C-alpha positions in Angstrom: 132.1 97.8 20.9 129.0 99.1 23.0 128.1 100.9 19.5 128.4 97.8 17.1 126.3 96.3 19.7 123.5 99.0 19.1 123.6 98.8 15.8 123.0 94.9 15.8 120.4 95.7 17.9 118.8 98.2 15.2 118.7 95.2 12.5 115.5 92.9 13.6 116.9 89.7 12.5 120.2 89.9 14.1 118.3 91.2 16.8 115.9 87.9 17.2 118.8 85.4 16.5 121.0 87.1 19.6 117.8 87.3 22.1 116.9 83.6 21.5 120.7 82.8 22.1 120.7 84.5 25.7 116.9 82.8 26.1 118.4 79.3 25.4 121.6 80.5 27.8 119.3 81.0 30.7 117.5 77.8 30.1 120.7 75.9 30.3 121.8 77.9 33.4 118.4 76.8 34.8 118.7 73.4 33.7 122.0 72.7 35.5 120.2 73.5 39.1 117.8 70.9 38.7 118.4 67.6 40.7 117.8 64.4 39.1 115.2 62.8 41.1 115.9 60.4 43.8 119.6 61.4 43.9 121.6 62.4 47.2 123.5 65.0 46.0 125.2 65.3 49.1 126.8 61.9 48.4 127.9 63.2 45.4 129.6 66.5 46.4 131.6 64.6 49.0 132.8 61.9 46.3 133.9 65.0 44.3 135.7 66.6 46.9 137.4 63.5 47.7 139.2 62.9 44.8 143.2 63.8 44.5 143.3 64.1 41.1 142.1 67.3 38.8 140.2 64.8 35.8 137.0 65.1 36.9 137.7 68.9 37.6 138.5 69.2 33.7 135.2 67.4 33.2 132.9 69.6 35.7 134.3 72.4 34.2 132.9 71.4 30.7 129.3 70.8 32.6 129.4 73.8 33.9 129.0 72.6 37.5 126.1 70.6 36.3 128.4 67.1 36.9 129.2 68.5 40.7 125.6 69.2 41.1 124.3 65.8 40.0 121.3 67.8 38.0 119.5 66.7 34.8 122.3 68.4 32.5 125.4 66.4 34.5 126.3 64.8 31.2 126.1 68.2 29.1 127.2 67.6 25.4 130.4 65.7 26.2 128.8 62.7 25.0 128.2 64.7 21.7 131.7 65.8 21.6 133.1 62.5 22.1 130.4 61.2 19.2 131.4 64.0 16.8 135.1 62.8 17.2 134.4 59.1 16.9 132.0 59.7 13.9 135.0 62.1 12.2 137.4 59.5 13.1 135.7 56.8 11.8 135.4 58.7 8.0 138.9 57.5 7.6 138.2 53.5 8.5 135.1 53.5 7.0 134.9 54.3 2.7 130.8 55.0 3.4 130.9 57.6 5.7 134.2 59.0 3.6 131.8 59.1 0.5 129.1 61.0 2.6 131.8 63.3 3.9 132.4 64.2 0.2 128.9 64.3 -0.8 127.9 68.0 -0.2 124.9 69.3 2.3 123.4 65.6 1.8 125.9 63.8 3.2 126.5 66.5 5.5 122.7 65.9 6.7 123.5 62.1 7.4 126.5 62.3 9.4 124.7 64.8 11.8 122.3 62.2 11.8 124.6 59.2 12.6 126.3 62.0 15.3 122.9 62.3 17.1 122.3 58.7 17.2 125.9 57.5 18.6 125.4 60.6 20.9 122.3 58.8 22.4 124.0 55.6 22.3 126.7 57.1 24.7 124.8 59.0 27.3 123.1 56.0 28.0 126.1 54.1 28.3 127.6 56.9 30.5 124.5 57.1 32.4 123.6 53.3 33.0 127.3 53.2 34.6 126.8 56.4 37.0 123.6 55.1 38.2 124.4 51.9 38.7 128.3 52.3 40.0 127.3 55.0 41.9 124.0 54.3 43.3 125.4 51.0 44.6 127.8 53.4 46.4 124.9 55.9 47.8 124.5 58.2 44.6 121.1 57.4 45.1 118.6 57.4 48.0 117.2 53.6 47.5 119.1 52.1 45.1 116.5 49.8 43.2 115.1 49.3 39.5 112.6 52.7 39.2 115.3 55.2 40.8 117.9 53.5 38.6 115.4 53.8 35.3 114.5 57.3 36.7 118.2 58.4 37.0 119.4 56.9 33.4 116.2 58.7 31.8 117.0 62.5 33.2 120.5 62.1 32.3 120.1 60.7 28.6 117.1 63.3 28.3 119.1 66.3 29.7 122.3 65.5 27.2 119.6 65.1 24.0 117.9 68.1 25.2 121.4 69.8 25.1 122.1 68.6 22.2 119.0 70.0 20.6 119.3 73.8 22.2 123.2 73.4 20.4 121.5 72.5 16.9 118.5 75.4 17.3 121.3 77.6 18.6 122.9 77.4 15.4 119.7 77.1 13.0 118.3 80.3 14.9 120.8 81.9 16.6 124.4 83.3 16.7 127.4 81.4 16.0 128.2 77.8 16.2 125.6 76.5 18.9 127.4 73.5 20.2 130.6 75.8 21.0 128.0 78.5 22.4 126.6 75.9 25.3 130.5 74.6 26.0 131.9 78.2 26.3 128.8 79.1 28.5 129.5 76.3 30.7 133.4 77.3 31.0 132.4 80.8 31.7 130.0 80.0 34.5 132.9 78.7 36.3 135.1 81.4 36.1 133.8 83.5 39.1 134.3 80.7 41.1 138.1 80.0 39.9 139.2 83.5 40.5 137.2 84.1 43.9 139.5 80.8 44.5 142.6 82.6 43.5 141.9 85.8 45.4 141.3 83.9 48.1 144.5 82.1 48.1 147.0 85.0 46.8 145.0 88.2 47.8 142.9 88.2 51.0 144.6 88.6 54.4 148.2 89.0 52.4 149.7 92.3 52.8 149.1 95.2 50.1 152.1 94.8 48.5 151.9 91.2 48.6 148.4 91.2 47.5 148.9 93.9 44.3 152.1 91.7 43.0 149.8 88.9 43.0 147.0 90.8 41.4 149.4 92.2 39.0 151.1 88.8 37.9 147.3 86.9 37.8 146.5 89.4 35.3 149.5 89.7 33.0 149.2 85.7 33.0 146.0 85.6 32.3 145.9 88.4 29.7 149.1 87.0 28.0 147.5 83.5 27.7 144.5 85.4 26.0 146.6 87.4 23.3 148.7 84.2 22.7 145.4 82.4 22.5 143.9 85.3 19.8 147.2 85.0 17.8 147.2 81.2 17.6 143.7 81.2 16.0 144.4 84.4 13.4 147.5 83.4 12.5 147.9 82.1 8.7 150.1 81.6 5.9 148.7 82.6 2.9 149.3 81.0 -0.3 149.5 82.8 -3.5 147.6 80.9 -6.1 147.1 82.8 -9.7 144.2 81.5 -12.2 145.3 81.1 -15.8 143.1 82.9 -18.3 140.9 81.2 -20.8 138.4 81.9 -23.5 134.8 81.6 -22.5 132.8 82.6 -25.8 134.3 86.2 -27.3 135.6 87.4 -23.8 138.4 86.7 -22.2 138.0 85.5 -18.5 140.1 84.7 -15.6 143.8 85.8 -14.9 142.5 86.2 -11.2 145.0 86.0 -8.3 143.8 84.7 -4.8 145.6 82.8 -2.2 144.9 79.5 0.1 144.5 80.7 3.9 146.7 77.8 6.3 145.7 78.2 9.6 148.6 78.1 11.9 146.5 76.6 14.8 144.9 74.2 11.6 143.6 71.7 14.3 141.8 73.8 17.2 141.6 72.3 20.4 141.2 69.0 19.3 144.9 68.3 20.1 144.8 69.0 23.6 141.3 67.5 24.3 142.7 64.4 22.6 145.8 64.1 24.7 144.0 65.1 27.9 141.3 62.2 27.2 143.8 59.8 26.7 145.9 60.5 29.8 143.0 61.3 31.9 140.9 57.8 31.0 142.9 55.5 33.0 142.7 57.9 36.2 138.6 58.2 35.9 138.2 54.6 35.6 140.1 54.0 38.5 137.9 56.2 40.5 135.1 55.1 39.2 136.4 51.6 40.4 137.7 52.7 43.6 140.8 51.7 42.4 143.6 53.5 44.3 146.4 51.9 42.5 150.0 50.8 44.3 153.3 49.9 43.5 154.0 50.7 39.8 150.5 51.0 38.9 149.7 53.5 41.4 152.9 55.5 40.3 151.8 55.6 36.8 148.2 56.9 37.9 150.0 59.8 39.9 152.0 60.4 36.6 148.5 60.5 34.3 147.1 63.0 36.9 148.3 66.3 35.8 147.6 67.6 39.5 150.8 66.2 40.4 153.0 68.0 37.2 155.6 70.8 37.6 155.7 69.8 41.3 159.4 70.9 42.4 158.6 68.2 45.2 158.0 65.4 43.1 159.4 66.0 39.3 159.5 62.7 38.3 156.1 62.8 37.8 156.2 65.3 35.7 157.1 62.9 32.7 153.4 63.1 32.2 153.4 66.4 30.7 156.4 65.0 28.3 153.7 62.4 27.2 151.1 64.9 27.3 153.6 67.6 24.7 154.1 64.3 22.8 150.9 63.6 22.5 149.1 67.3 21.6 152.0 67.4 18.6 150.7 64.2 17.3 147.3 64.6 17.3 148.1 67.9 15.7 149.3 66.4 12.9 146.5 63.2 12.6 143.7 65.5 12.9 145.4 68.1 10.6 145.9 65.2 8.1 142.2 64.1 7.9 140.6 67.1 7.8 143.1 69.2 4.9 144.2 67.1 2.0 147.1 68.4 -0.3 146.3 66.3 -3.2 142.5 67.2 -3.5 143.4 70.6 -3.2 146.2 70.8 -5.7 143.8 68.7 -8.0 141.1 70.9 -7.5 143.3 74.4 -8.4 144.6 72.1 -11.3 140.9 71.1 -13.0 140.3 75.2 -12.4 143.2 76.6 -14.2 144.9 77.4 -10.9 148.6 77.1 -10.1 151.3 78.2 -7.3 153.7 80.7 -8.7 157.3 78.9 -9.5 155.4 75.8 -8.6 154.3 73.2 -11.4 150.5 72.1 -11.0 149.8 68.4 -9.9 152.2 66.6 -7.2 154.8 69.1 -7.3 151.8 71.8 -5.8 150.8 68.3 -3.4 154.6 68.3 -2.2 154.9 71.8 -1.7 151.6 72.3 0.4 152.5 69.5 2.4 156.0 70.7 3.4 154.6 74.2 4.4 151.7 72.3 6.3 154.1 70.5 8.3 156.2 73.5 9.2 153.1 75.9 10.4 151.3 72.5 12.3 154.4 72.3 14.0 154.4 76.1 15.3 151.0 75.8 16.1 151.3 72.6 18.2 153.9 74.2 20.0 151.7 77.4 20.5 149.1 75.1 21.7 151.3 73.1 24.1 152.2 76.5 25.6 149.0 77.9 26.1 147.9 74.4 28.0 151.5 74.0 30.2 151.1 77.6 31.4 148.7 76.7 34.0 149.8 73.1 34.6 152.9 75.3 35.9 151.3 77.4 37.7 149.6 74.8 39.6 152.2 72.9 40.2 154.7 75.3 41.7 152.2 77.9 43.4 149.0 75.5 43.7 147.2 78.1 42.0 144.1 75.3 41.1 141.8 76.4 38.6 139.3 75.3 36.1 139.9 77.1 33.3 142.8 75.7 32.2 144.7 75.8 28.9 142.1 73.7 26.6 139.3 75.9 28.4 141.0 79.3 27.5 141.7 78.4 23.8 137.7 77.4 23.7 136.7 80.4 25.3 138.7 82.7 23.0 138.4 81.1 19.9 134.4 80.8 20.6 134.3 84.5 21.3 135.9 85.1 18.1 134.0 83.3 15.8 131.1 84.5 16.9 132.2 87.9 16.6 133.0 87.4 13.0 129.8 85.3 12.2 127.5 88.4 13.7 130.0 91.1 11.7 129.8 89.4 8.7 125.8 89.8 9.1 126.3 93.5 9.9 128.5 94.0 6.9 126.0 92.7 4.9 123.8 95.8 5.5 126.8 98.4 5.3 127.2 98.0 9.2 130.5 98.4 11.3 131.7 95.2 12.6 133.3 94.4 16.3 135.9 93.6 14.8 136.7 97.2 12.8 135.7 98.9 16.2 
């Protein structure tokens, strides 16, 4: 790894990209500490500590602590992520957007532009809700129009600035910029989480208990990382044979290729969707100051992942069952809108390609659908296992951390993809890559 990094820095172009990315990371971390003018940070810290659920912990992890600090980057890139998901889903319902998606680079640029506008709109709505809703309760040192406008402007500007940084990293740095911003936010919380685990399970305990606890924690983390890597790299390769054809006086074609179908075709999207749906009612009730009572209160407790897998209240784990079903559903749903077997089969037929033993056209589409259905279920089960394990340890041992299954999958996925991006640039120059060490 060190040799590879040394070789990467020997190449001027890659060195400049890596340095640019690191500088942007420094800017992000500085911005996460800059407070919004006129905000009472102690009030928000106290309010945050009073929340019994972990919905806001999940949100704060995605913002790298900016939300808890109520910095100018408090909204972070969550509006951008939400708007990206919304625009992708709307491409199914709106034919015009679907045409843009199929219109190559020009269509992609138009969709990116639409995503930016939606991001600003969502950031504005969230900022106004926070400035007015919390401002009346003490978030603002003085609740007046000027402070509300200042707070809203700072939060929206911070979100737009991070969106710009993400796009700048994609263009001038290494890897996907938005993913880099997200992973830096999540990683920034890891020292705090590991310190909490050390204090809870190791510090003050006997040597034997401390060693056993440390080994279990390390084994669980390594196991989750390995499983996540297997999920990201696992593929089912469908062989494709291209028929020979005559061009001029030469016989061309006859090549063999393959269609790589990833086991985890939807990535981390299913658990993000499932988590968001379950946490939305909890967050809204917290904002409105509604604790819930009777049947409604029991439902909220079931939706709160902090109550799952608790041996003393197993009835609330019904929320975990709903979470698993939603994860599997969204794995199939998201894959269905990103991979079209019929379109793939038609393109193969046009180019003279076919799967050995399968007729071109609809039989090929049916075959791909059948294979895809099987591997999506395997990938969804893998995602569910990675997501459930942290909830299990949280419920049974009260090991509350911000790096749950979702965060871990994002960290591993982004790191692997970034290494592959650097490796691809290095291989062009005949250097050995990260993944070949």
